[in-house]
Structures are given as structure tokens and as C-alpha cells.
N, C-alpha and C positions, 0 to 999 in steps of 0.2 A: 504491499499500500505505499503511494507518494504521498510524504508528509507537505502538511500547511505551514504547520507551524512550530519553531525549535522551542517543544516544550520543557529540556531541560534549562533551558535560560529563564524560568519561571519559578520566583520563590516566595513561597504561597504566603510563608509567613513574613516575610520581608516587607510585601506588598501591605499588605494588610495593616501591621504597624507603621509604616511608613502616613499610607492614607489615611490612615484614622484617628494621629497622632493630629487631634484639635488645633496645637500652635503649630503647625505649617500651613501654606497655601493649600495643601491636600490632592498635588497632582506629582508622577513620574511618568520617567517614560525609559521604553525597555530598544533599544538601539537592534537592529538586525534580528529582529525575530518571525519575520515571515520569510518561509525561501523565495528564491528565484521562481520556482516552478507556480507553487501559488501565486505571486502577481503577475507571472505572465498570465497564466488561465484566467483572473481576477481582470485583468488588463483589457484580454481579448474576449470578454464577455460584457463587458460596460461599454466596451468598442459598438458592440454588435446590439446597444441598450440604450443609443445616445436618447430615441426620441423618447422615451420616457420621462426626463430629466424638465425640470420643472424649474424655473428661476424663482426666487423665495420673494418675498417684501423687501425693497432697498431699505428702509427703515423702517423701524418699527417705533410705533407713535407714542406708546407709552416710554419706553424706555431712553429713544434717541439713539438705540444700538446703530451704527450701520454695516450692511452684509450682504457683499456682493457675492451671491454663489447659486449655483443651479445643484437641484437634488431632489433623488426619490426615495422614499420608503414600502419597503413590500408588505407591510398591512395597509399601507393605503391602496396599494397597488390591489390587492385583494380585495378591499371596501369596492371599489370601480370595477372589480371584473376585465383588469388588465391584466396579460401574461409575460410573465418572466421570461426573456428567449432562454430555451435547455442550455444553450454555451456558456452565460453567465450562471443558470439553476443549478448546474453540477459543482461548479468548484464551488459557489456560496454556502453548499449544502455540506461540501466535503469541510469547508476553514469555521464553520458554525459549530458542528459535532465535533468538531477536536477543540474550539474552544469552551464548548459547552462543561466539559470537562472541567477543564480548569475554571471555571466561572462557580462549578459547584464546587470546590473545592475552598475557592476564597470566601465563595457563600457563607460555608460552615463558621470557617476558622474565623471570619468578619460578623457572625450574630446578621445575615440577611434576612429582612422579614420574605424573602423567597429565593430556590437554588437555583429559578430559572430566571433565559432574559425573554423579553416580548417584542422589540422593535431593533430593525436592521434595517440601516440606511445607508446611502454613497451621497456622498457631497464631492462637487464639481467647482473648482476654483478657479476659470480660467486667468492664461495670463492678460496681467494688467488692473484684474480684481484689484480691490480696496481692501480687500479680504475680508476680517470680523472686528468689530472693533472692541474692547471690554465690556464681559457679559458673562451674566451666569446661566447656567444651560434650567431648561423648567424647572417650577416644583412637582412636577409631575414626576420628572425622571428619579427614580429611587436605588440606591444602594449603589453602584457603578454603572458608570458608563466610559465605554474602552474606543480609542478611535484607534485604527489600523493604518499608517500612512503607503500608500498602495503606488504614489506617483507626485513626485513633484517636489524641490526642498522649500521651504517661504518660513520662516520664522514664527512660531510658534511659543508662547509668552503664557503665563501667570502674575498674577497680579492681587492685590489686597482692594481694589474700589474699580470703579468704572474711568478714574483719571490716572490710573494703568501706576499707581503708587508700589513702591516695593516691586516692580516686575523684575521675575527670571525666565529665562528661555532657556526652553526643556529641549532635546535632539530630537530633531520632526524628521529625518533623511529616509528617504522611501524604504519601508521594511520595519522601520520601525513602531510599536505598542505603546500608544499613550492612556496612561488610565488616571483618570480624575474620578474621587468621589463623589456619590452625592448621600443624600439623607435619607438617612435609613427610620427615620422618626423626623414628627413634628417638631423635635427641639433641634433638629441637627438641620436645618434647613438654610440658615445663615451662616452656614457652615459650606454651603457650596465654592466652591472654588471660581472666582473671575478669571476668565480665559480669553486671549484671541492671537489670529494670523492678521499677522503684518504685512499688509498689502506698503507698493503696488506689488501681487506677486510676480515672481519675475519667469517661475517651469509653471507650467497647467500642472496644477495638483490635484488630487484623489484622493480620498480616503475613506473607507468603511466604519459607521456607527453601530455600536451595537450596546445596548443598555434595555433595562424595567424600566418602562414606561406605565403608568398608571392609565386606564382609557378614561378613565372618567374622569380624572384632573383634567386631563387636555381637553376634552372637550369643554372643559369650562373655561380652559383660558382661550379657545379659538373663538 
């Protein structure tokens, strides 16, 4: 069986300890976690699925966050009755099956509310994109957020607030896995990390986002 993830590079205890130490900003990256085969297969599938991408709203009116990207989410496609091409469906299934085992171990060690994730999406930042300014992910996202960088090396940072105070840049080259904590309960909502992708983007960037998203909360936010 062909590997998609170098699982030997994953240290479950260290991930949980670092992410849920609330004296930290709550994010880390693990470089060279994806195999070359995984990236090649996924990018070939994405190339055949370009018609599924939709541009997001450039400015979020409530927060003032600026974002210039196109996305699609598997759960939305299912709701809309759209079909994911098999050339992408197969490698996505292989990768998420490998990651599911890792996620379950992190969930057990980190006392997550669930040992499964429920949302899979792909983000595309074209060359020249402004990226996305400092923001927190939705309160509907729980426990853990994973971002696998498939292509493009753009500066990815975490910080204390929307003013980019105390910014730290994480490794974000292709093949890297970026992990960020999400709230396991309402008391942890304030500890969601602010993060950003700095533009203008110099290389076309694709990333695969995997998280546990509460559907009810998400609908309330829409």
C-alpha cells in the first residue's frame, strides 16, 4: 500500500502538549509530512476539479477580515448533489483514512469531544492574492484544525490579535502539516489562535483543510 503520510514524524503527546498549553498561541507545523506521491495524486485530482471552486466573499463585514481565495468543501458538494471526480475522490479517501487514525489518537490524548472529523475542504490562493488577514476560525470548528500544504510556499503566521501583535511565522512549505487548536468547550473559545496568510501570494497555493465542524453552529453563522 502506498503511503500518503509519514506517520513516524507524528508525536501525539508533543502535539497535544504544545497545542493545548494556553500560554502559547496554539499552532505548530510539521514539515515534509506528505509523501511526494500524495501531493502528486492530490494535485492531479484538484486540476481535474477546478470547476468546483468558488470565490469566497472578499471582505467579511463583521470582522473586516480580507481574504482572496477560492474553495470547495466535500460536505457542501454532497448537500448540493455535486459529484467529486474519481481522480480526486480516491487520493482524498486514502489520505483521510491515514489521517483519521492519527486524529483519533490525538483526540483520545487531548480529551476531544469527538474522535472523528466532519469537514474536508480545499483552499486555493492564486498568484497575486492578498492571502487572508489575521483572523480566528469559526467557533463552529471544534477540537483541532489541520491544514496540509499541497503546493505553494507563502508566509503563514500566528499572532495575538487582528493587529498582528506578536506574530510568529511557521514552516509552510509544500508537504507541511499545520495544526491549530480549536475549542473543546465554550470556555476555550477565546483561546482560538489568530492566524494569517501573508500576501501578495508569490506562488499558486493549494491546501487541504480537515476539521470537526458543528453543523448547527455553522448554519447559525451563515
